[in-house]
C-alpha positions in Angstrom: 104.6 111.3 -24.6 101.5 113.3 -24.4 99.4 110.0 -24.1 101.4 108.9 -21.0 101.2 112.3 -19.6 97.4 112.4 -20.0 97.1 108.9 -18.6 98.6 110.2 -15.3 97.0 113.5 -15.1 93.5 112.4 -16.3 93.4 109.0 -14.6 90.6 110.0 -12.2 88.6 111.4 -15.1 89.0 108.4 -17.3 87.9 106.1 -14.5 84.9 108.1 -13.8 83.8 108.4 -17.5 84.5 104.6 -17.9 82.3 103.8 -15.0 79.4 106.1 -16.5 79.7 104.4 -19.9 79.5 101.0 -18.4 76.4 101.9 -16.4 74.4 103.7 -19.3 75.4 101.6 -22.3 72.9 98.9 -23.2 74.2 95.4 -22.7 73.5 93.6 -26.0 73.5 89.9 -26.2 75.4 87.6 -28.5 73.2 86.7 -31.5 71.4 83.4 -31.9 72.3 80.9 -34.6 74.6 78.2 -35.4 78.3 78.4 -34.5 79.6 75.4 -36.4 78.7 73.7 -39.7 79.5 73.2 -43.4 78.4 76.0 -45.7 78.7 76.5 -49.5 79.8 74.7 -52.6 83.2 74.3 -54.2 86.7 73.6 -53.0 86.8 72.4 -49.5 88.4 74.5 -46.8 88.1 75.0 -43.1 87.6 78.3 -41.1 87.8 79.1 -37.4 86.7 82.5 -36.1 87.9 83.6 -32.5 87.8 86.5 -30.4 85.5 88.9 -28.4 82.0 90.3 -28.7 82.5 91.5 -32.2 83.7 88.3 -33.3 80.8 86.8 -31.6 78.5 89.1 -33.5 77.1 91.5 -30.7 75.1 94.2 -32.4 72.9 92.0 -34.5 70.2 89.4 -33.6 71.2 86.4 -35.7 74.7 84.9 -36.7 73.8 85.0 -40.3 74.1 88.8 -40.1 77.3 88.7 -38.0 80.9 88.4 -39.1 80.7 84.6 -39.3 77.6 84.7 -41.5 78.9 87.6 -43.7 82.2 85.8 -44.4 80.4 82.5 -45.2 78.0 84.2 -47.4 80.8 85.7 -49.4 82.7 82.6 -49.5 80.1 80.0 -50.2 79.7 80.4 -53.9 83.4 79.3 -54.4 84.1 77.1 -51.3 82.6 74.4 -49.2 83.5 75.8 -45.7 83.8 73.7 -42.6 83.6 76.4 -40.1 83.4 77.1 -36.4 82.9 80.2 -34.2 84.6 80.4 -30.8 84.2 83.9 -29.4 82.9 85.4 -26.2 82.0 88.8 -25.1 84.5 90.4 -22.8 87.4 88.2 -23.8 90.9 89.6 -23.7 93.9 88.4 -25.6 95.1 86.6 -22.5 91.8 84.7 -22.3 91.8 83.9 -25.8 95.3 82.3 -25.5 94.1 80.3 -22.6 91.3 78.9 -24.6 93.5 78.1 -27.6 95.8 76.2 -25.3 93.0 74.2 -24.0 91.7 73.0 -27.4 91.9 69.4 -28.5 94.8 68.7 -30.9 92.5 66.6 -33.2 90.8 69.8 -34.2 92.4 71.4 -37.4 91.6 74.6 -39.4 93.3 75.9 -42.5 92.5 79.5 -41.7 92.0 81.3 -38.3 90.3 84.8 -38.1 90.9 86.5 -34.9 89.3 89.8 -33.7 90.5 90.6 -30.4 91.9 93.8 -28.5 89.1 96.1 -27.5 89.1 94.6 -24.0 92.7 94.7 -23.8 92.4 98.4 -24.4 89.8 98.9 -21.8 91.5 96.3 -19.4 94.9 98.3 -19.7 96.7 95.3 -21.0 100.5 96.3 -21.3 102.3 96.4 -24.7 104.6 93.7 -23.7 101.8 91.3 -22.6 99.8 92.1 -25.8 102.7 91.2 -28.2 103.6 88.2 -26.1 99.9 86.9 -26.3 99.6 87.6 -30.0 102.9 85.9 -30.9 102.0 82.9 -28.8 98.3 82.8 -30.1 99.7 82.6 -33.7 102.4 80.0 -32.9 100.0 77.7 -30.9 97.3 77.9 -33.7 99.9 76.9 -36.2 101.6 74.0 -34.1 98.5 72.8 -32.4 95.6 73.2 -34.9 97.7 73.0 -38.1 96.6 76.5 -39.1 98.2 77.6 -42.6 97.2 81.2 -42.0 96.2 83.4 -39.0 94.4 86.6 -39.9 94.4 89.2 -37.2 91.7 91.7 -37.9 92.5 95.3 -36.7 90.9 96.8 -33.8 88.2 99.1 -34.6 88.6 103.0 -34.5 87.6 103.5 -30.9 88.4 107.1 -31.2 85.1 107.4 -33.2 82.8 105.3 -31.0 79.7 107.4 -30.4 79.2 105.7 -27.0 82.5 107.0 -25.5 82.6 110.7 -24.2 85.7 112.8 -24.6 88.5 112.7 -23.5 88.1 109.0 -22.8 87.2 108.5 -26.6 90.5 110.0 -27.6 92.4 108.1 -24.9 91.1 104.7 -25.7 91.3 105.4 -29.5 94.9 106.2 -29.2 95.6 103.0 -27.3 93.7 101.1 -30.0 95.9 102.5 -32.6 99.0 101.5 -30.6 97.9 98.0 -30.3 97.1 97.8 -34.0 100.7 98.9 -34.7 102.2 96.4 -32.4 99.9 93.6 -33.9 101.3 94.4 -37.3 104.8 94.1 -36.2 104.0 90.6 -34.7 102.4 89.6 -38.0 105.4 90.8 -40.1 107.7 88.5 -37.9 105.6 85.3 -38.8 105.0 84.4 -42.4 101.8 82.5 -41.7 100.4 85.5 -39.8 98.6 88.3 -41.5 97.5 91.7 -40.1 94.4 92.8 -41.8 93.5 96.5 -41.7 89.8 96.1 -41.9 87.5 98.9 -43.2 85.4 100.0 -40.2 83.0 102.8 -41.5 81.9 105.1 -38.5 78.4 106.4 -39.5 75.3 105.9 -37.3 74.0 103.5 -40.1 76.9 101.1 -39.3 76.7 101.3 -35.6 74.6 99.1 -33.3 72.2 100.8 -30.8 74.8 100.6 -28.1 77.1 103.0 -29.9 79.9 100.6 -29.5 79.5 97.5 -31.6 79.1 97.1 -35.4 75.5 97.0 -36.9 74.5 94.6 -39.7 75.8 96.8 -42.4 79.3 97.0 -40.7 79.3 93.3 -40.3 78.6 92.8 -44.0 81.4 95.1 -45.2 83.9 93.6 -42.6 83.0 90.0 -43.3 83.1 90.6 -47.2 86.4 92.3 -46.8 88.0 89.4 -44.8 86.6 86.9 -47.3 88.1 88.7 -50.3 91.5 88.6 -48.4 91.1 85.0 -47.6 89.9 84.1 -51.1 93.1 85.7 -52.6 95.2 83.7 -50.2 93.3 80.5 -51.0 93.6 81.1 -54.8 97.4 81.5 -54.5 97.5 78.2 -52.5 95.5 76.2 -55.0 
């Protein structure tokens, strides 16, 4: 109730603060490096990572230090991973769904990891649209790409982002929590879909210079955590 009231009463302030943040926040590029390949030794498996700027690795200079590289580094001693990264800065759940629908049907991945939602928060995606998109994303990945599991990584704690001034930080952070709760409900309704409440430590050591994206240490912790979750599921499967 208070959130919706604040949305109405402080809309002009939120708009002004958002415009200011976009103007002063450094625009970091996506990291260089491979976005597809085969990595590691062991039992064969396949992995697709999709999403927005954090999935793409914004905040580090090379993919080996980003989410994909951190996951592969953790998995590589036990699995031979055929992997691919399909992520783009600025994408919302709607844009991600459109890209998935356009993928070729001959592509198959056992596991799909998705990090999406920050741009849905800032772009004011409705709750209905968000849940519809996530449900269709998971269903399409299973039916079209043969995904055995879809791992939705939780939105980061936007209420702690140092780049955001108050009360905008609180407002966006509250919405991020709401989208996380909705994503968890979506995943509970589909047995192959899993909501992963990822550990996002908020300390200046873990934040990129823009005050908005993960830094190398955060990507390492995040990637290793997702790799552990995936390895547990793969062990059960095998």
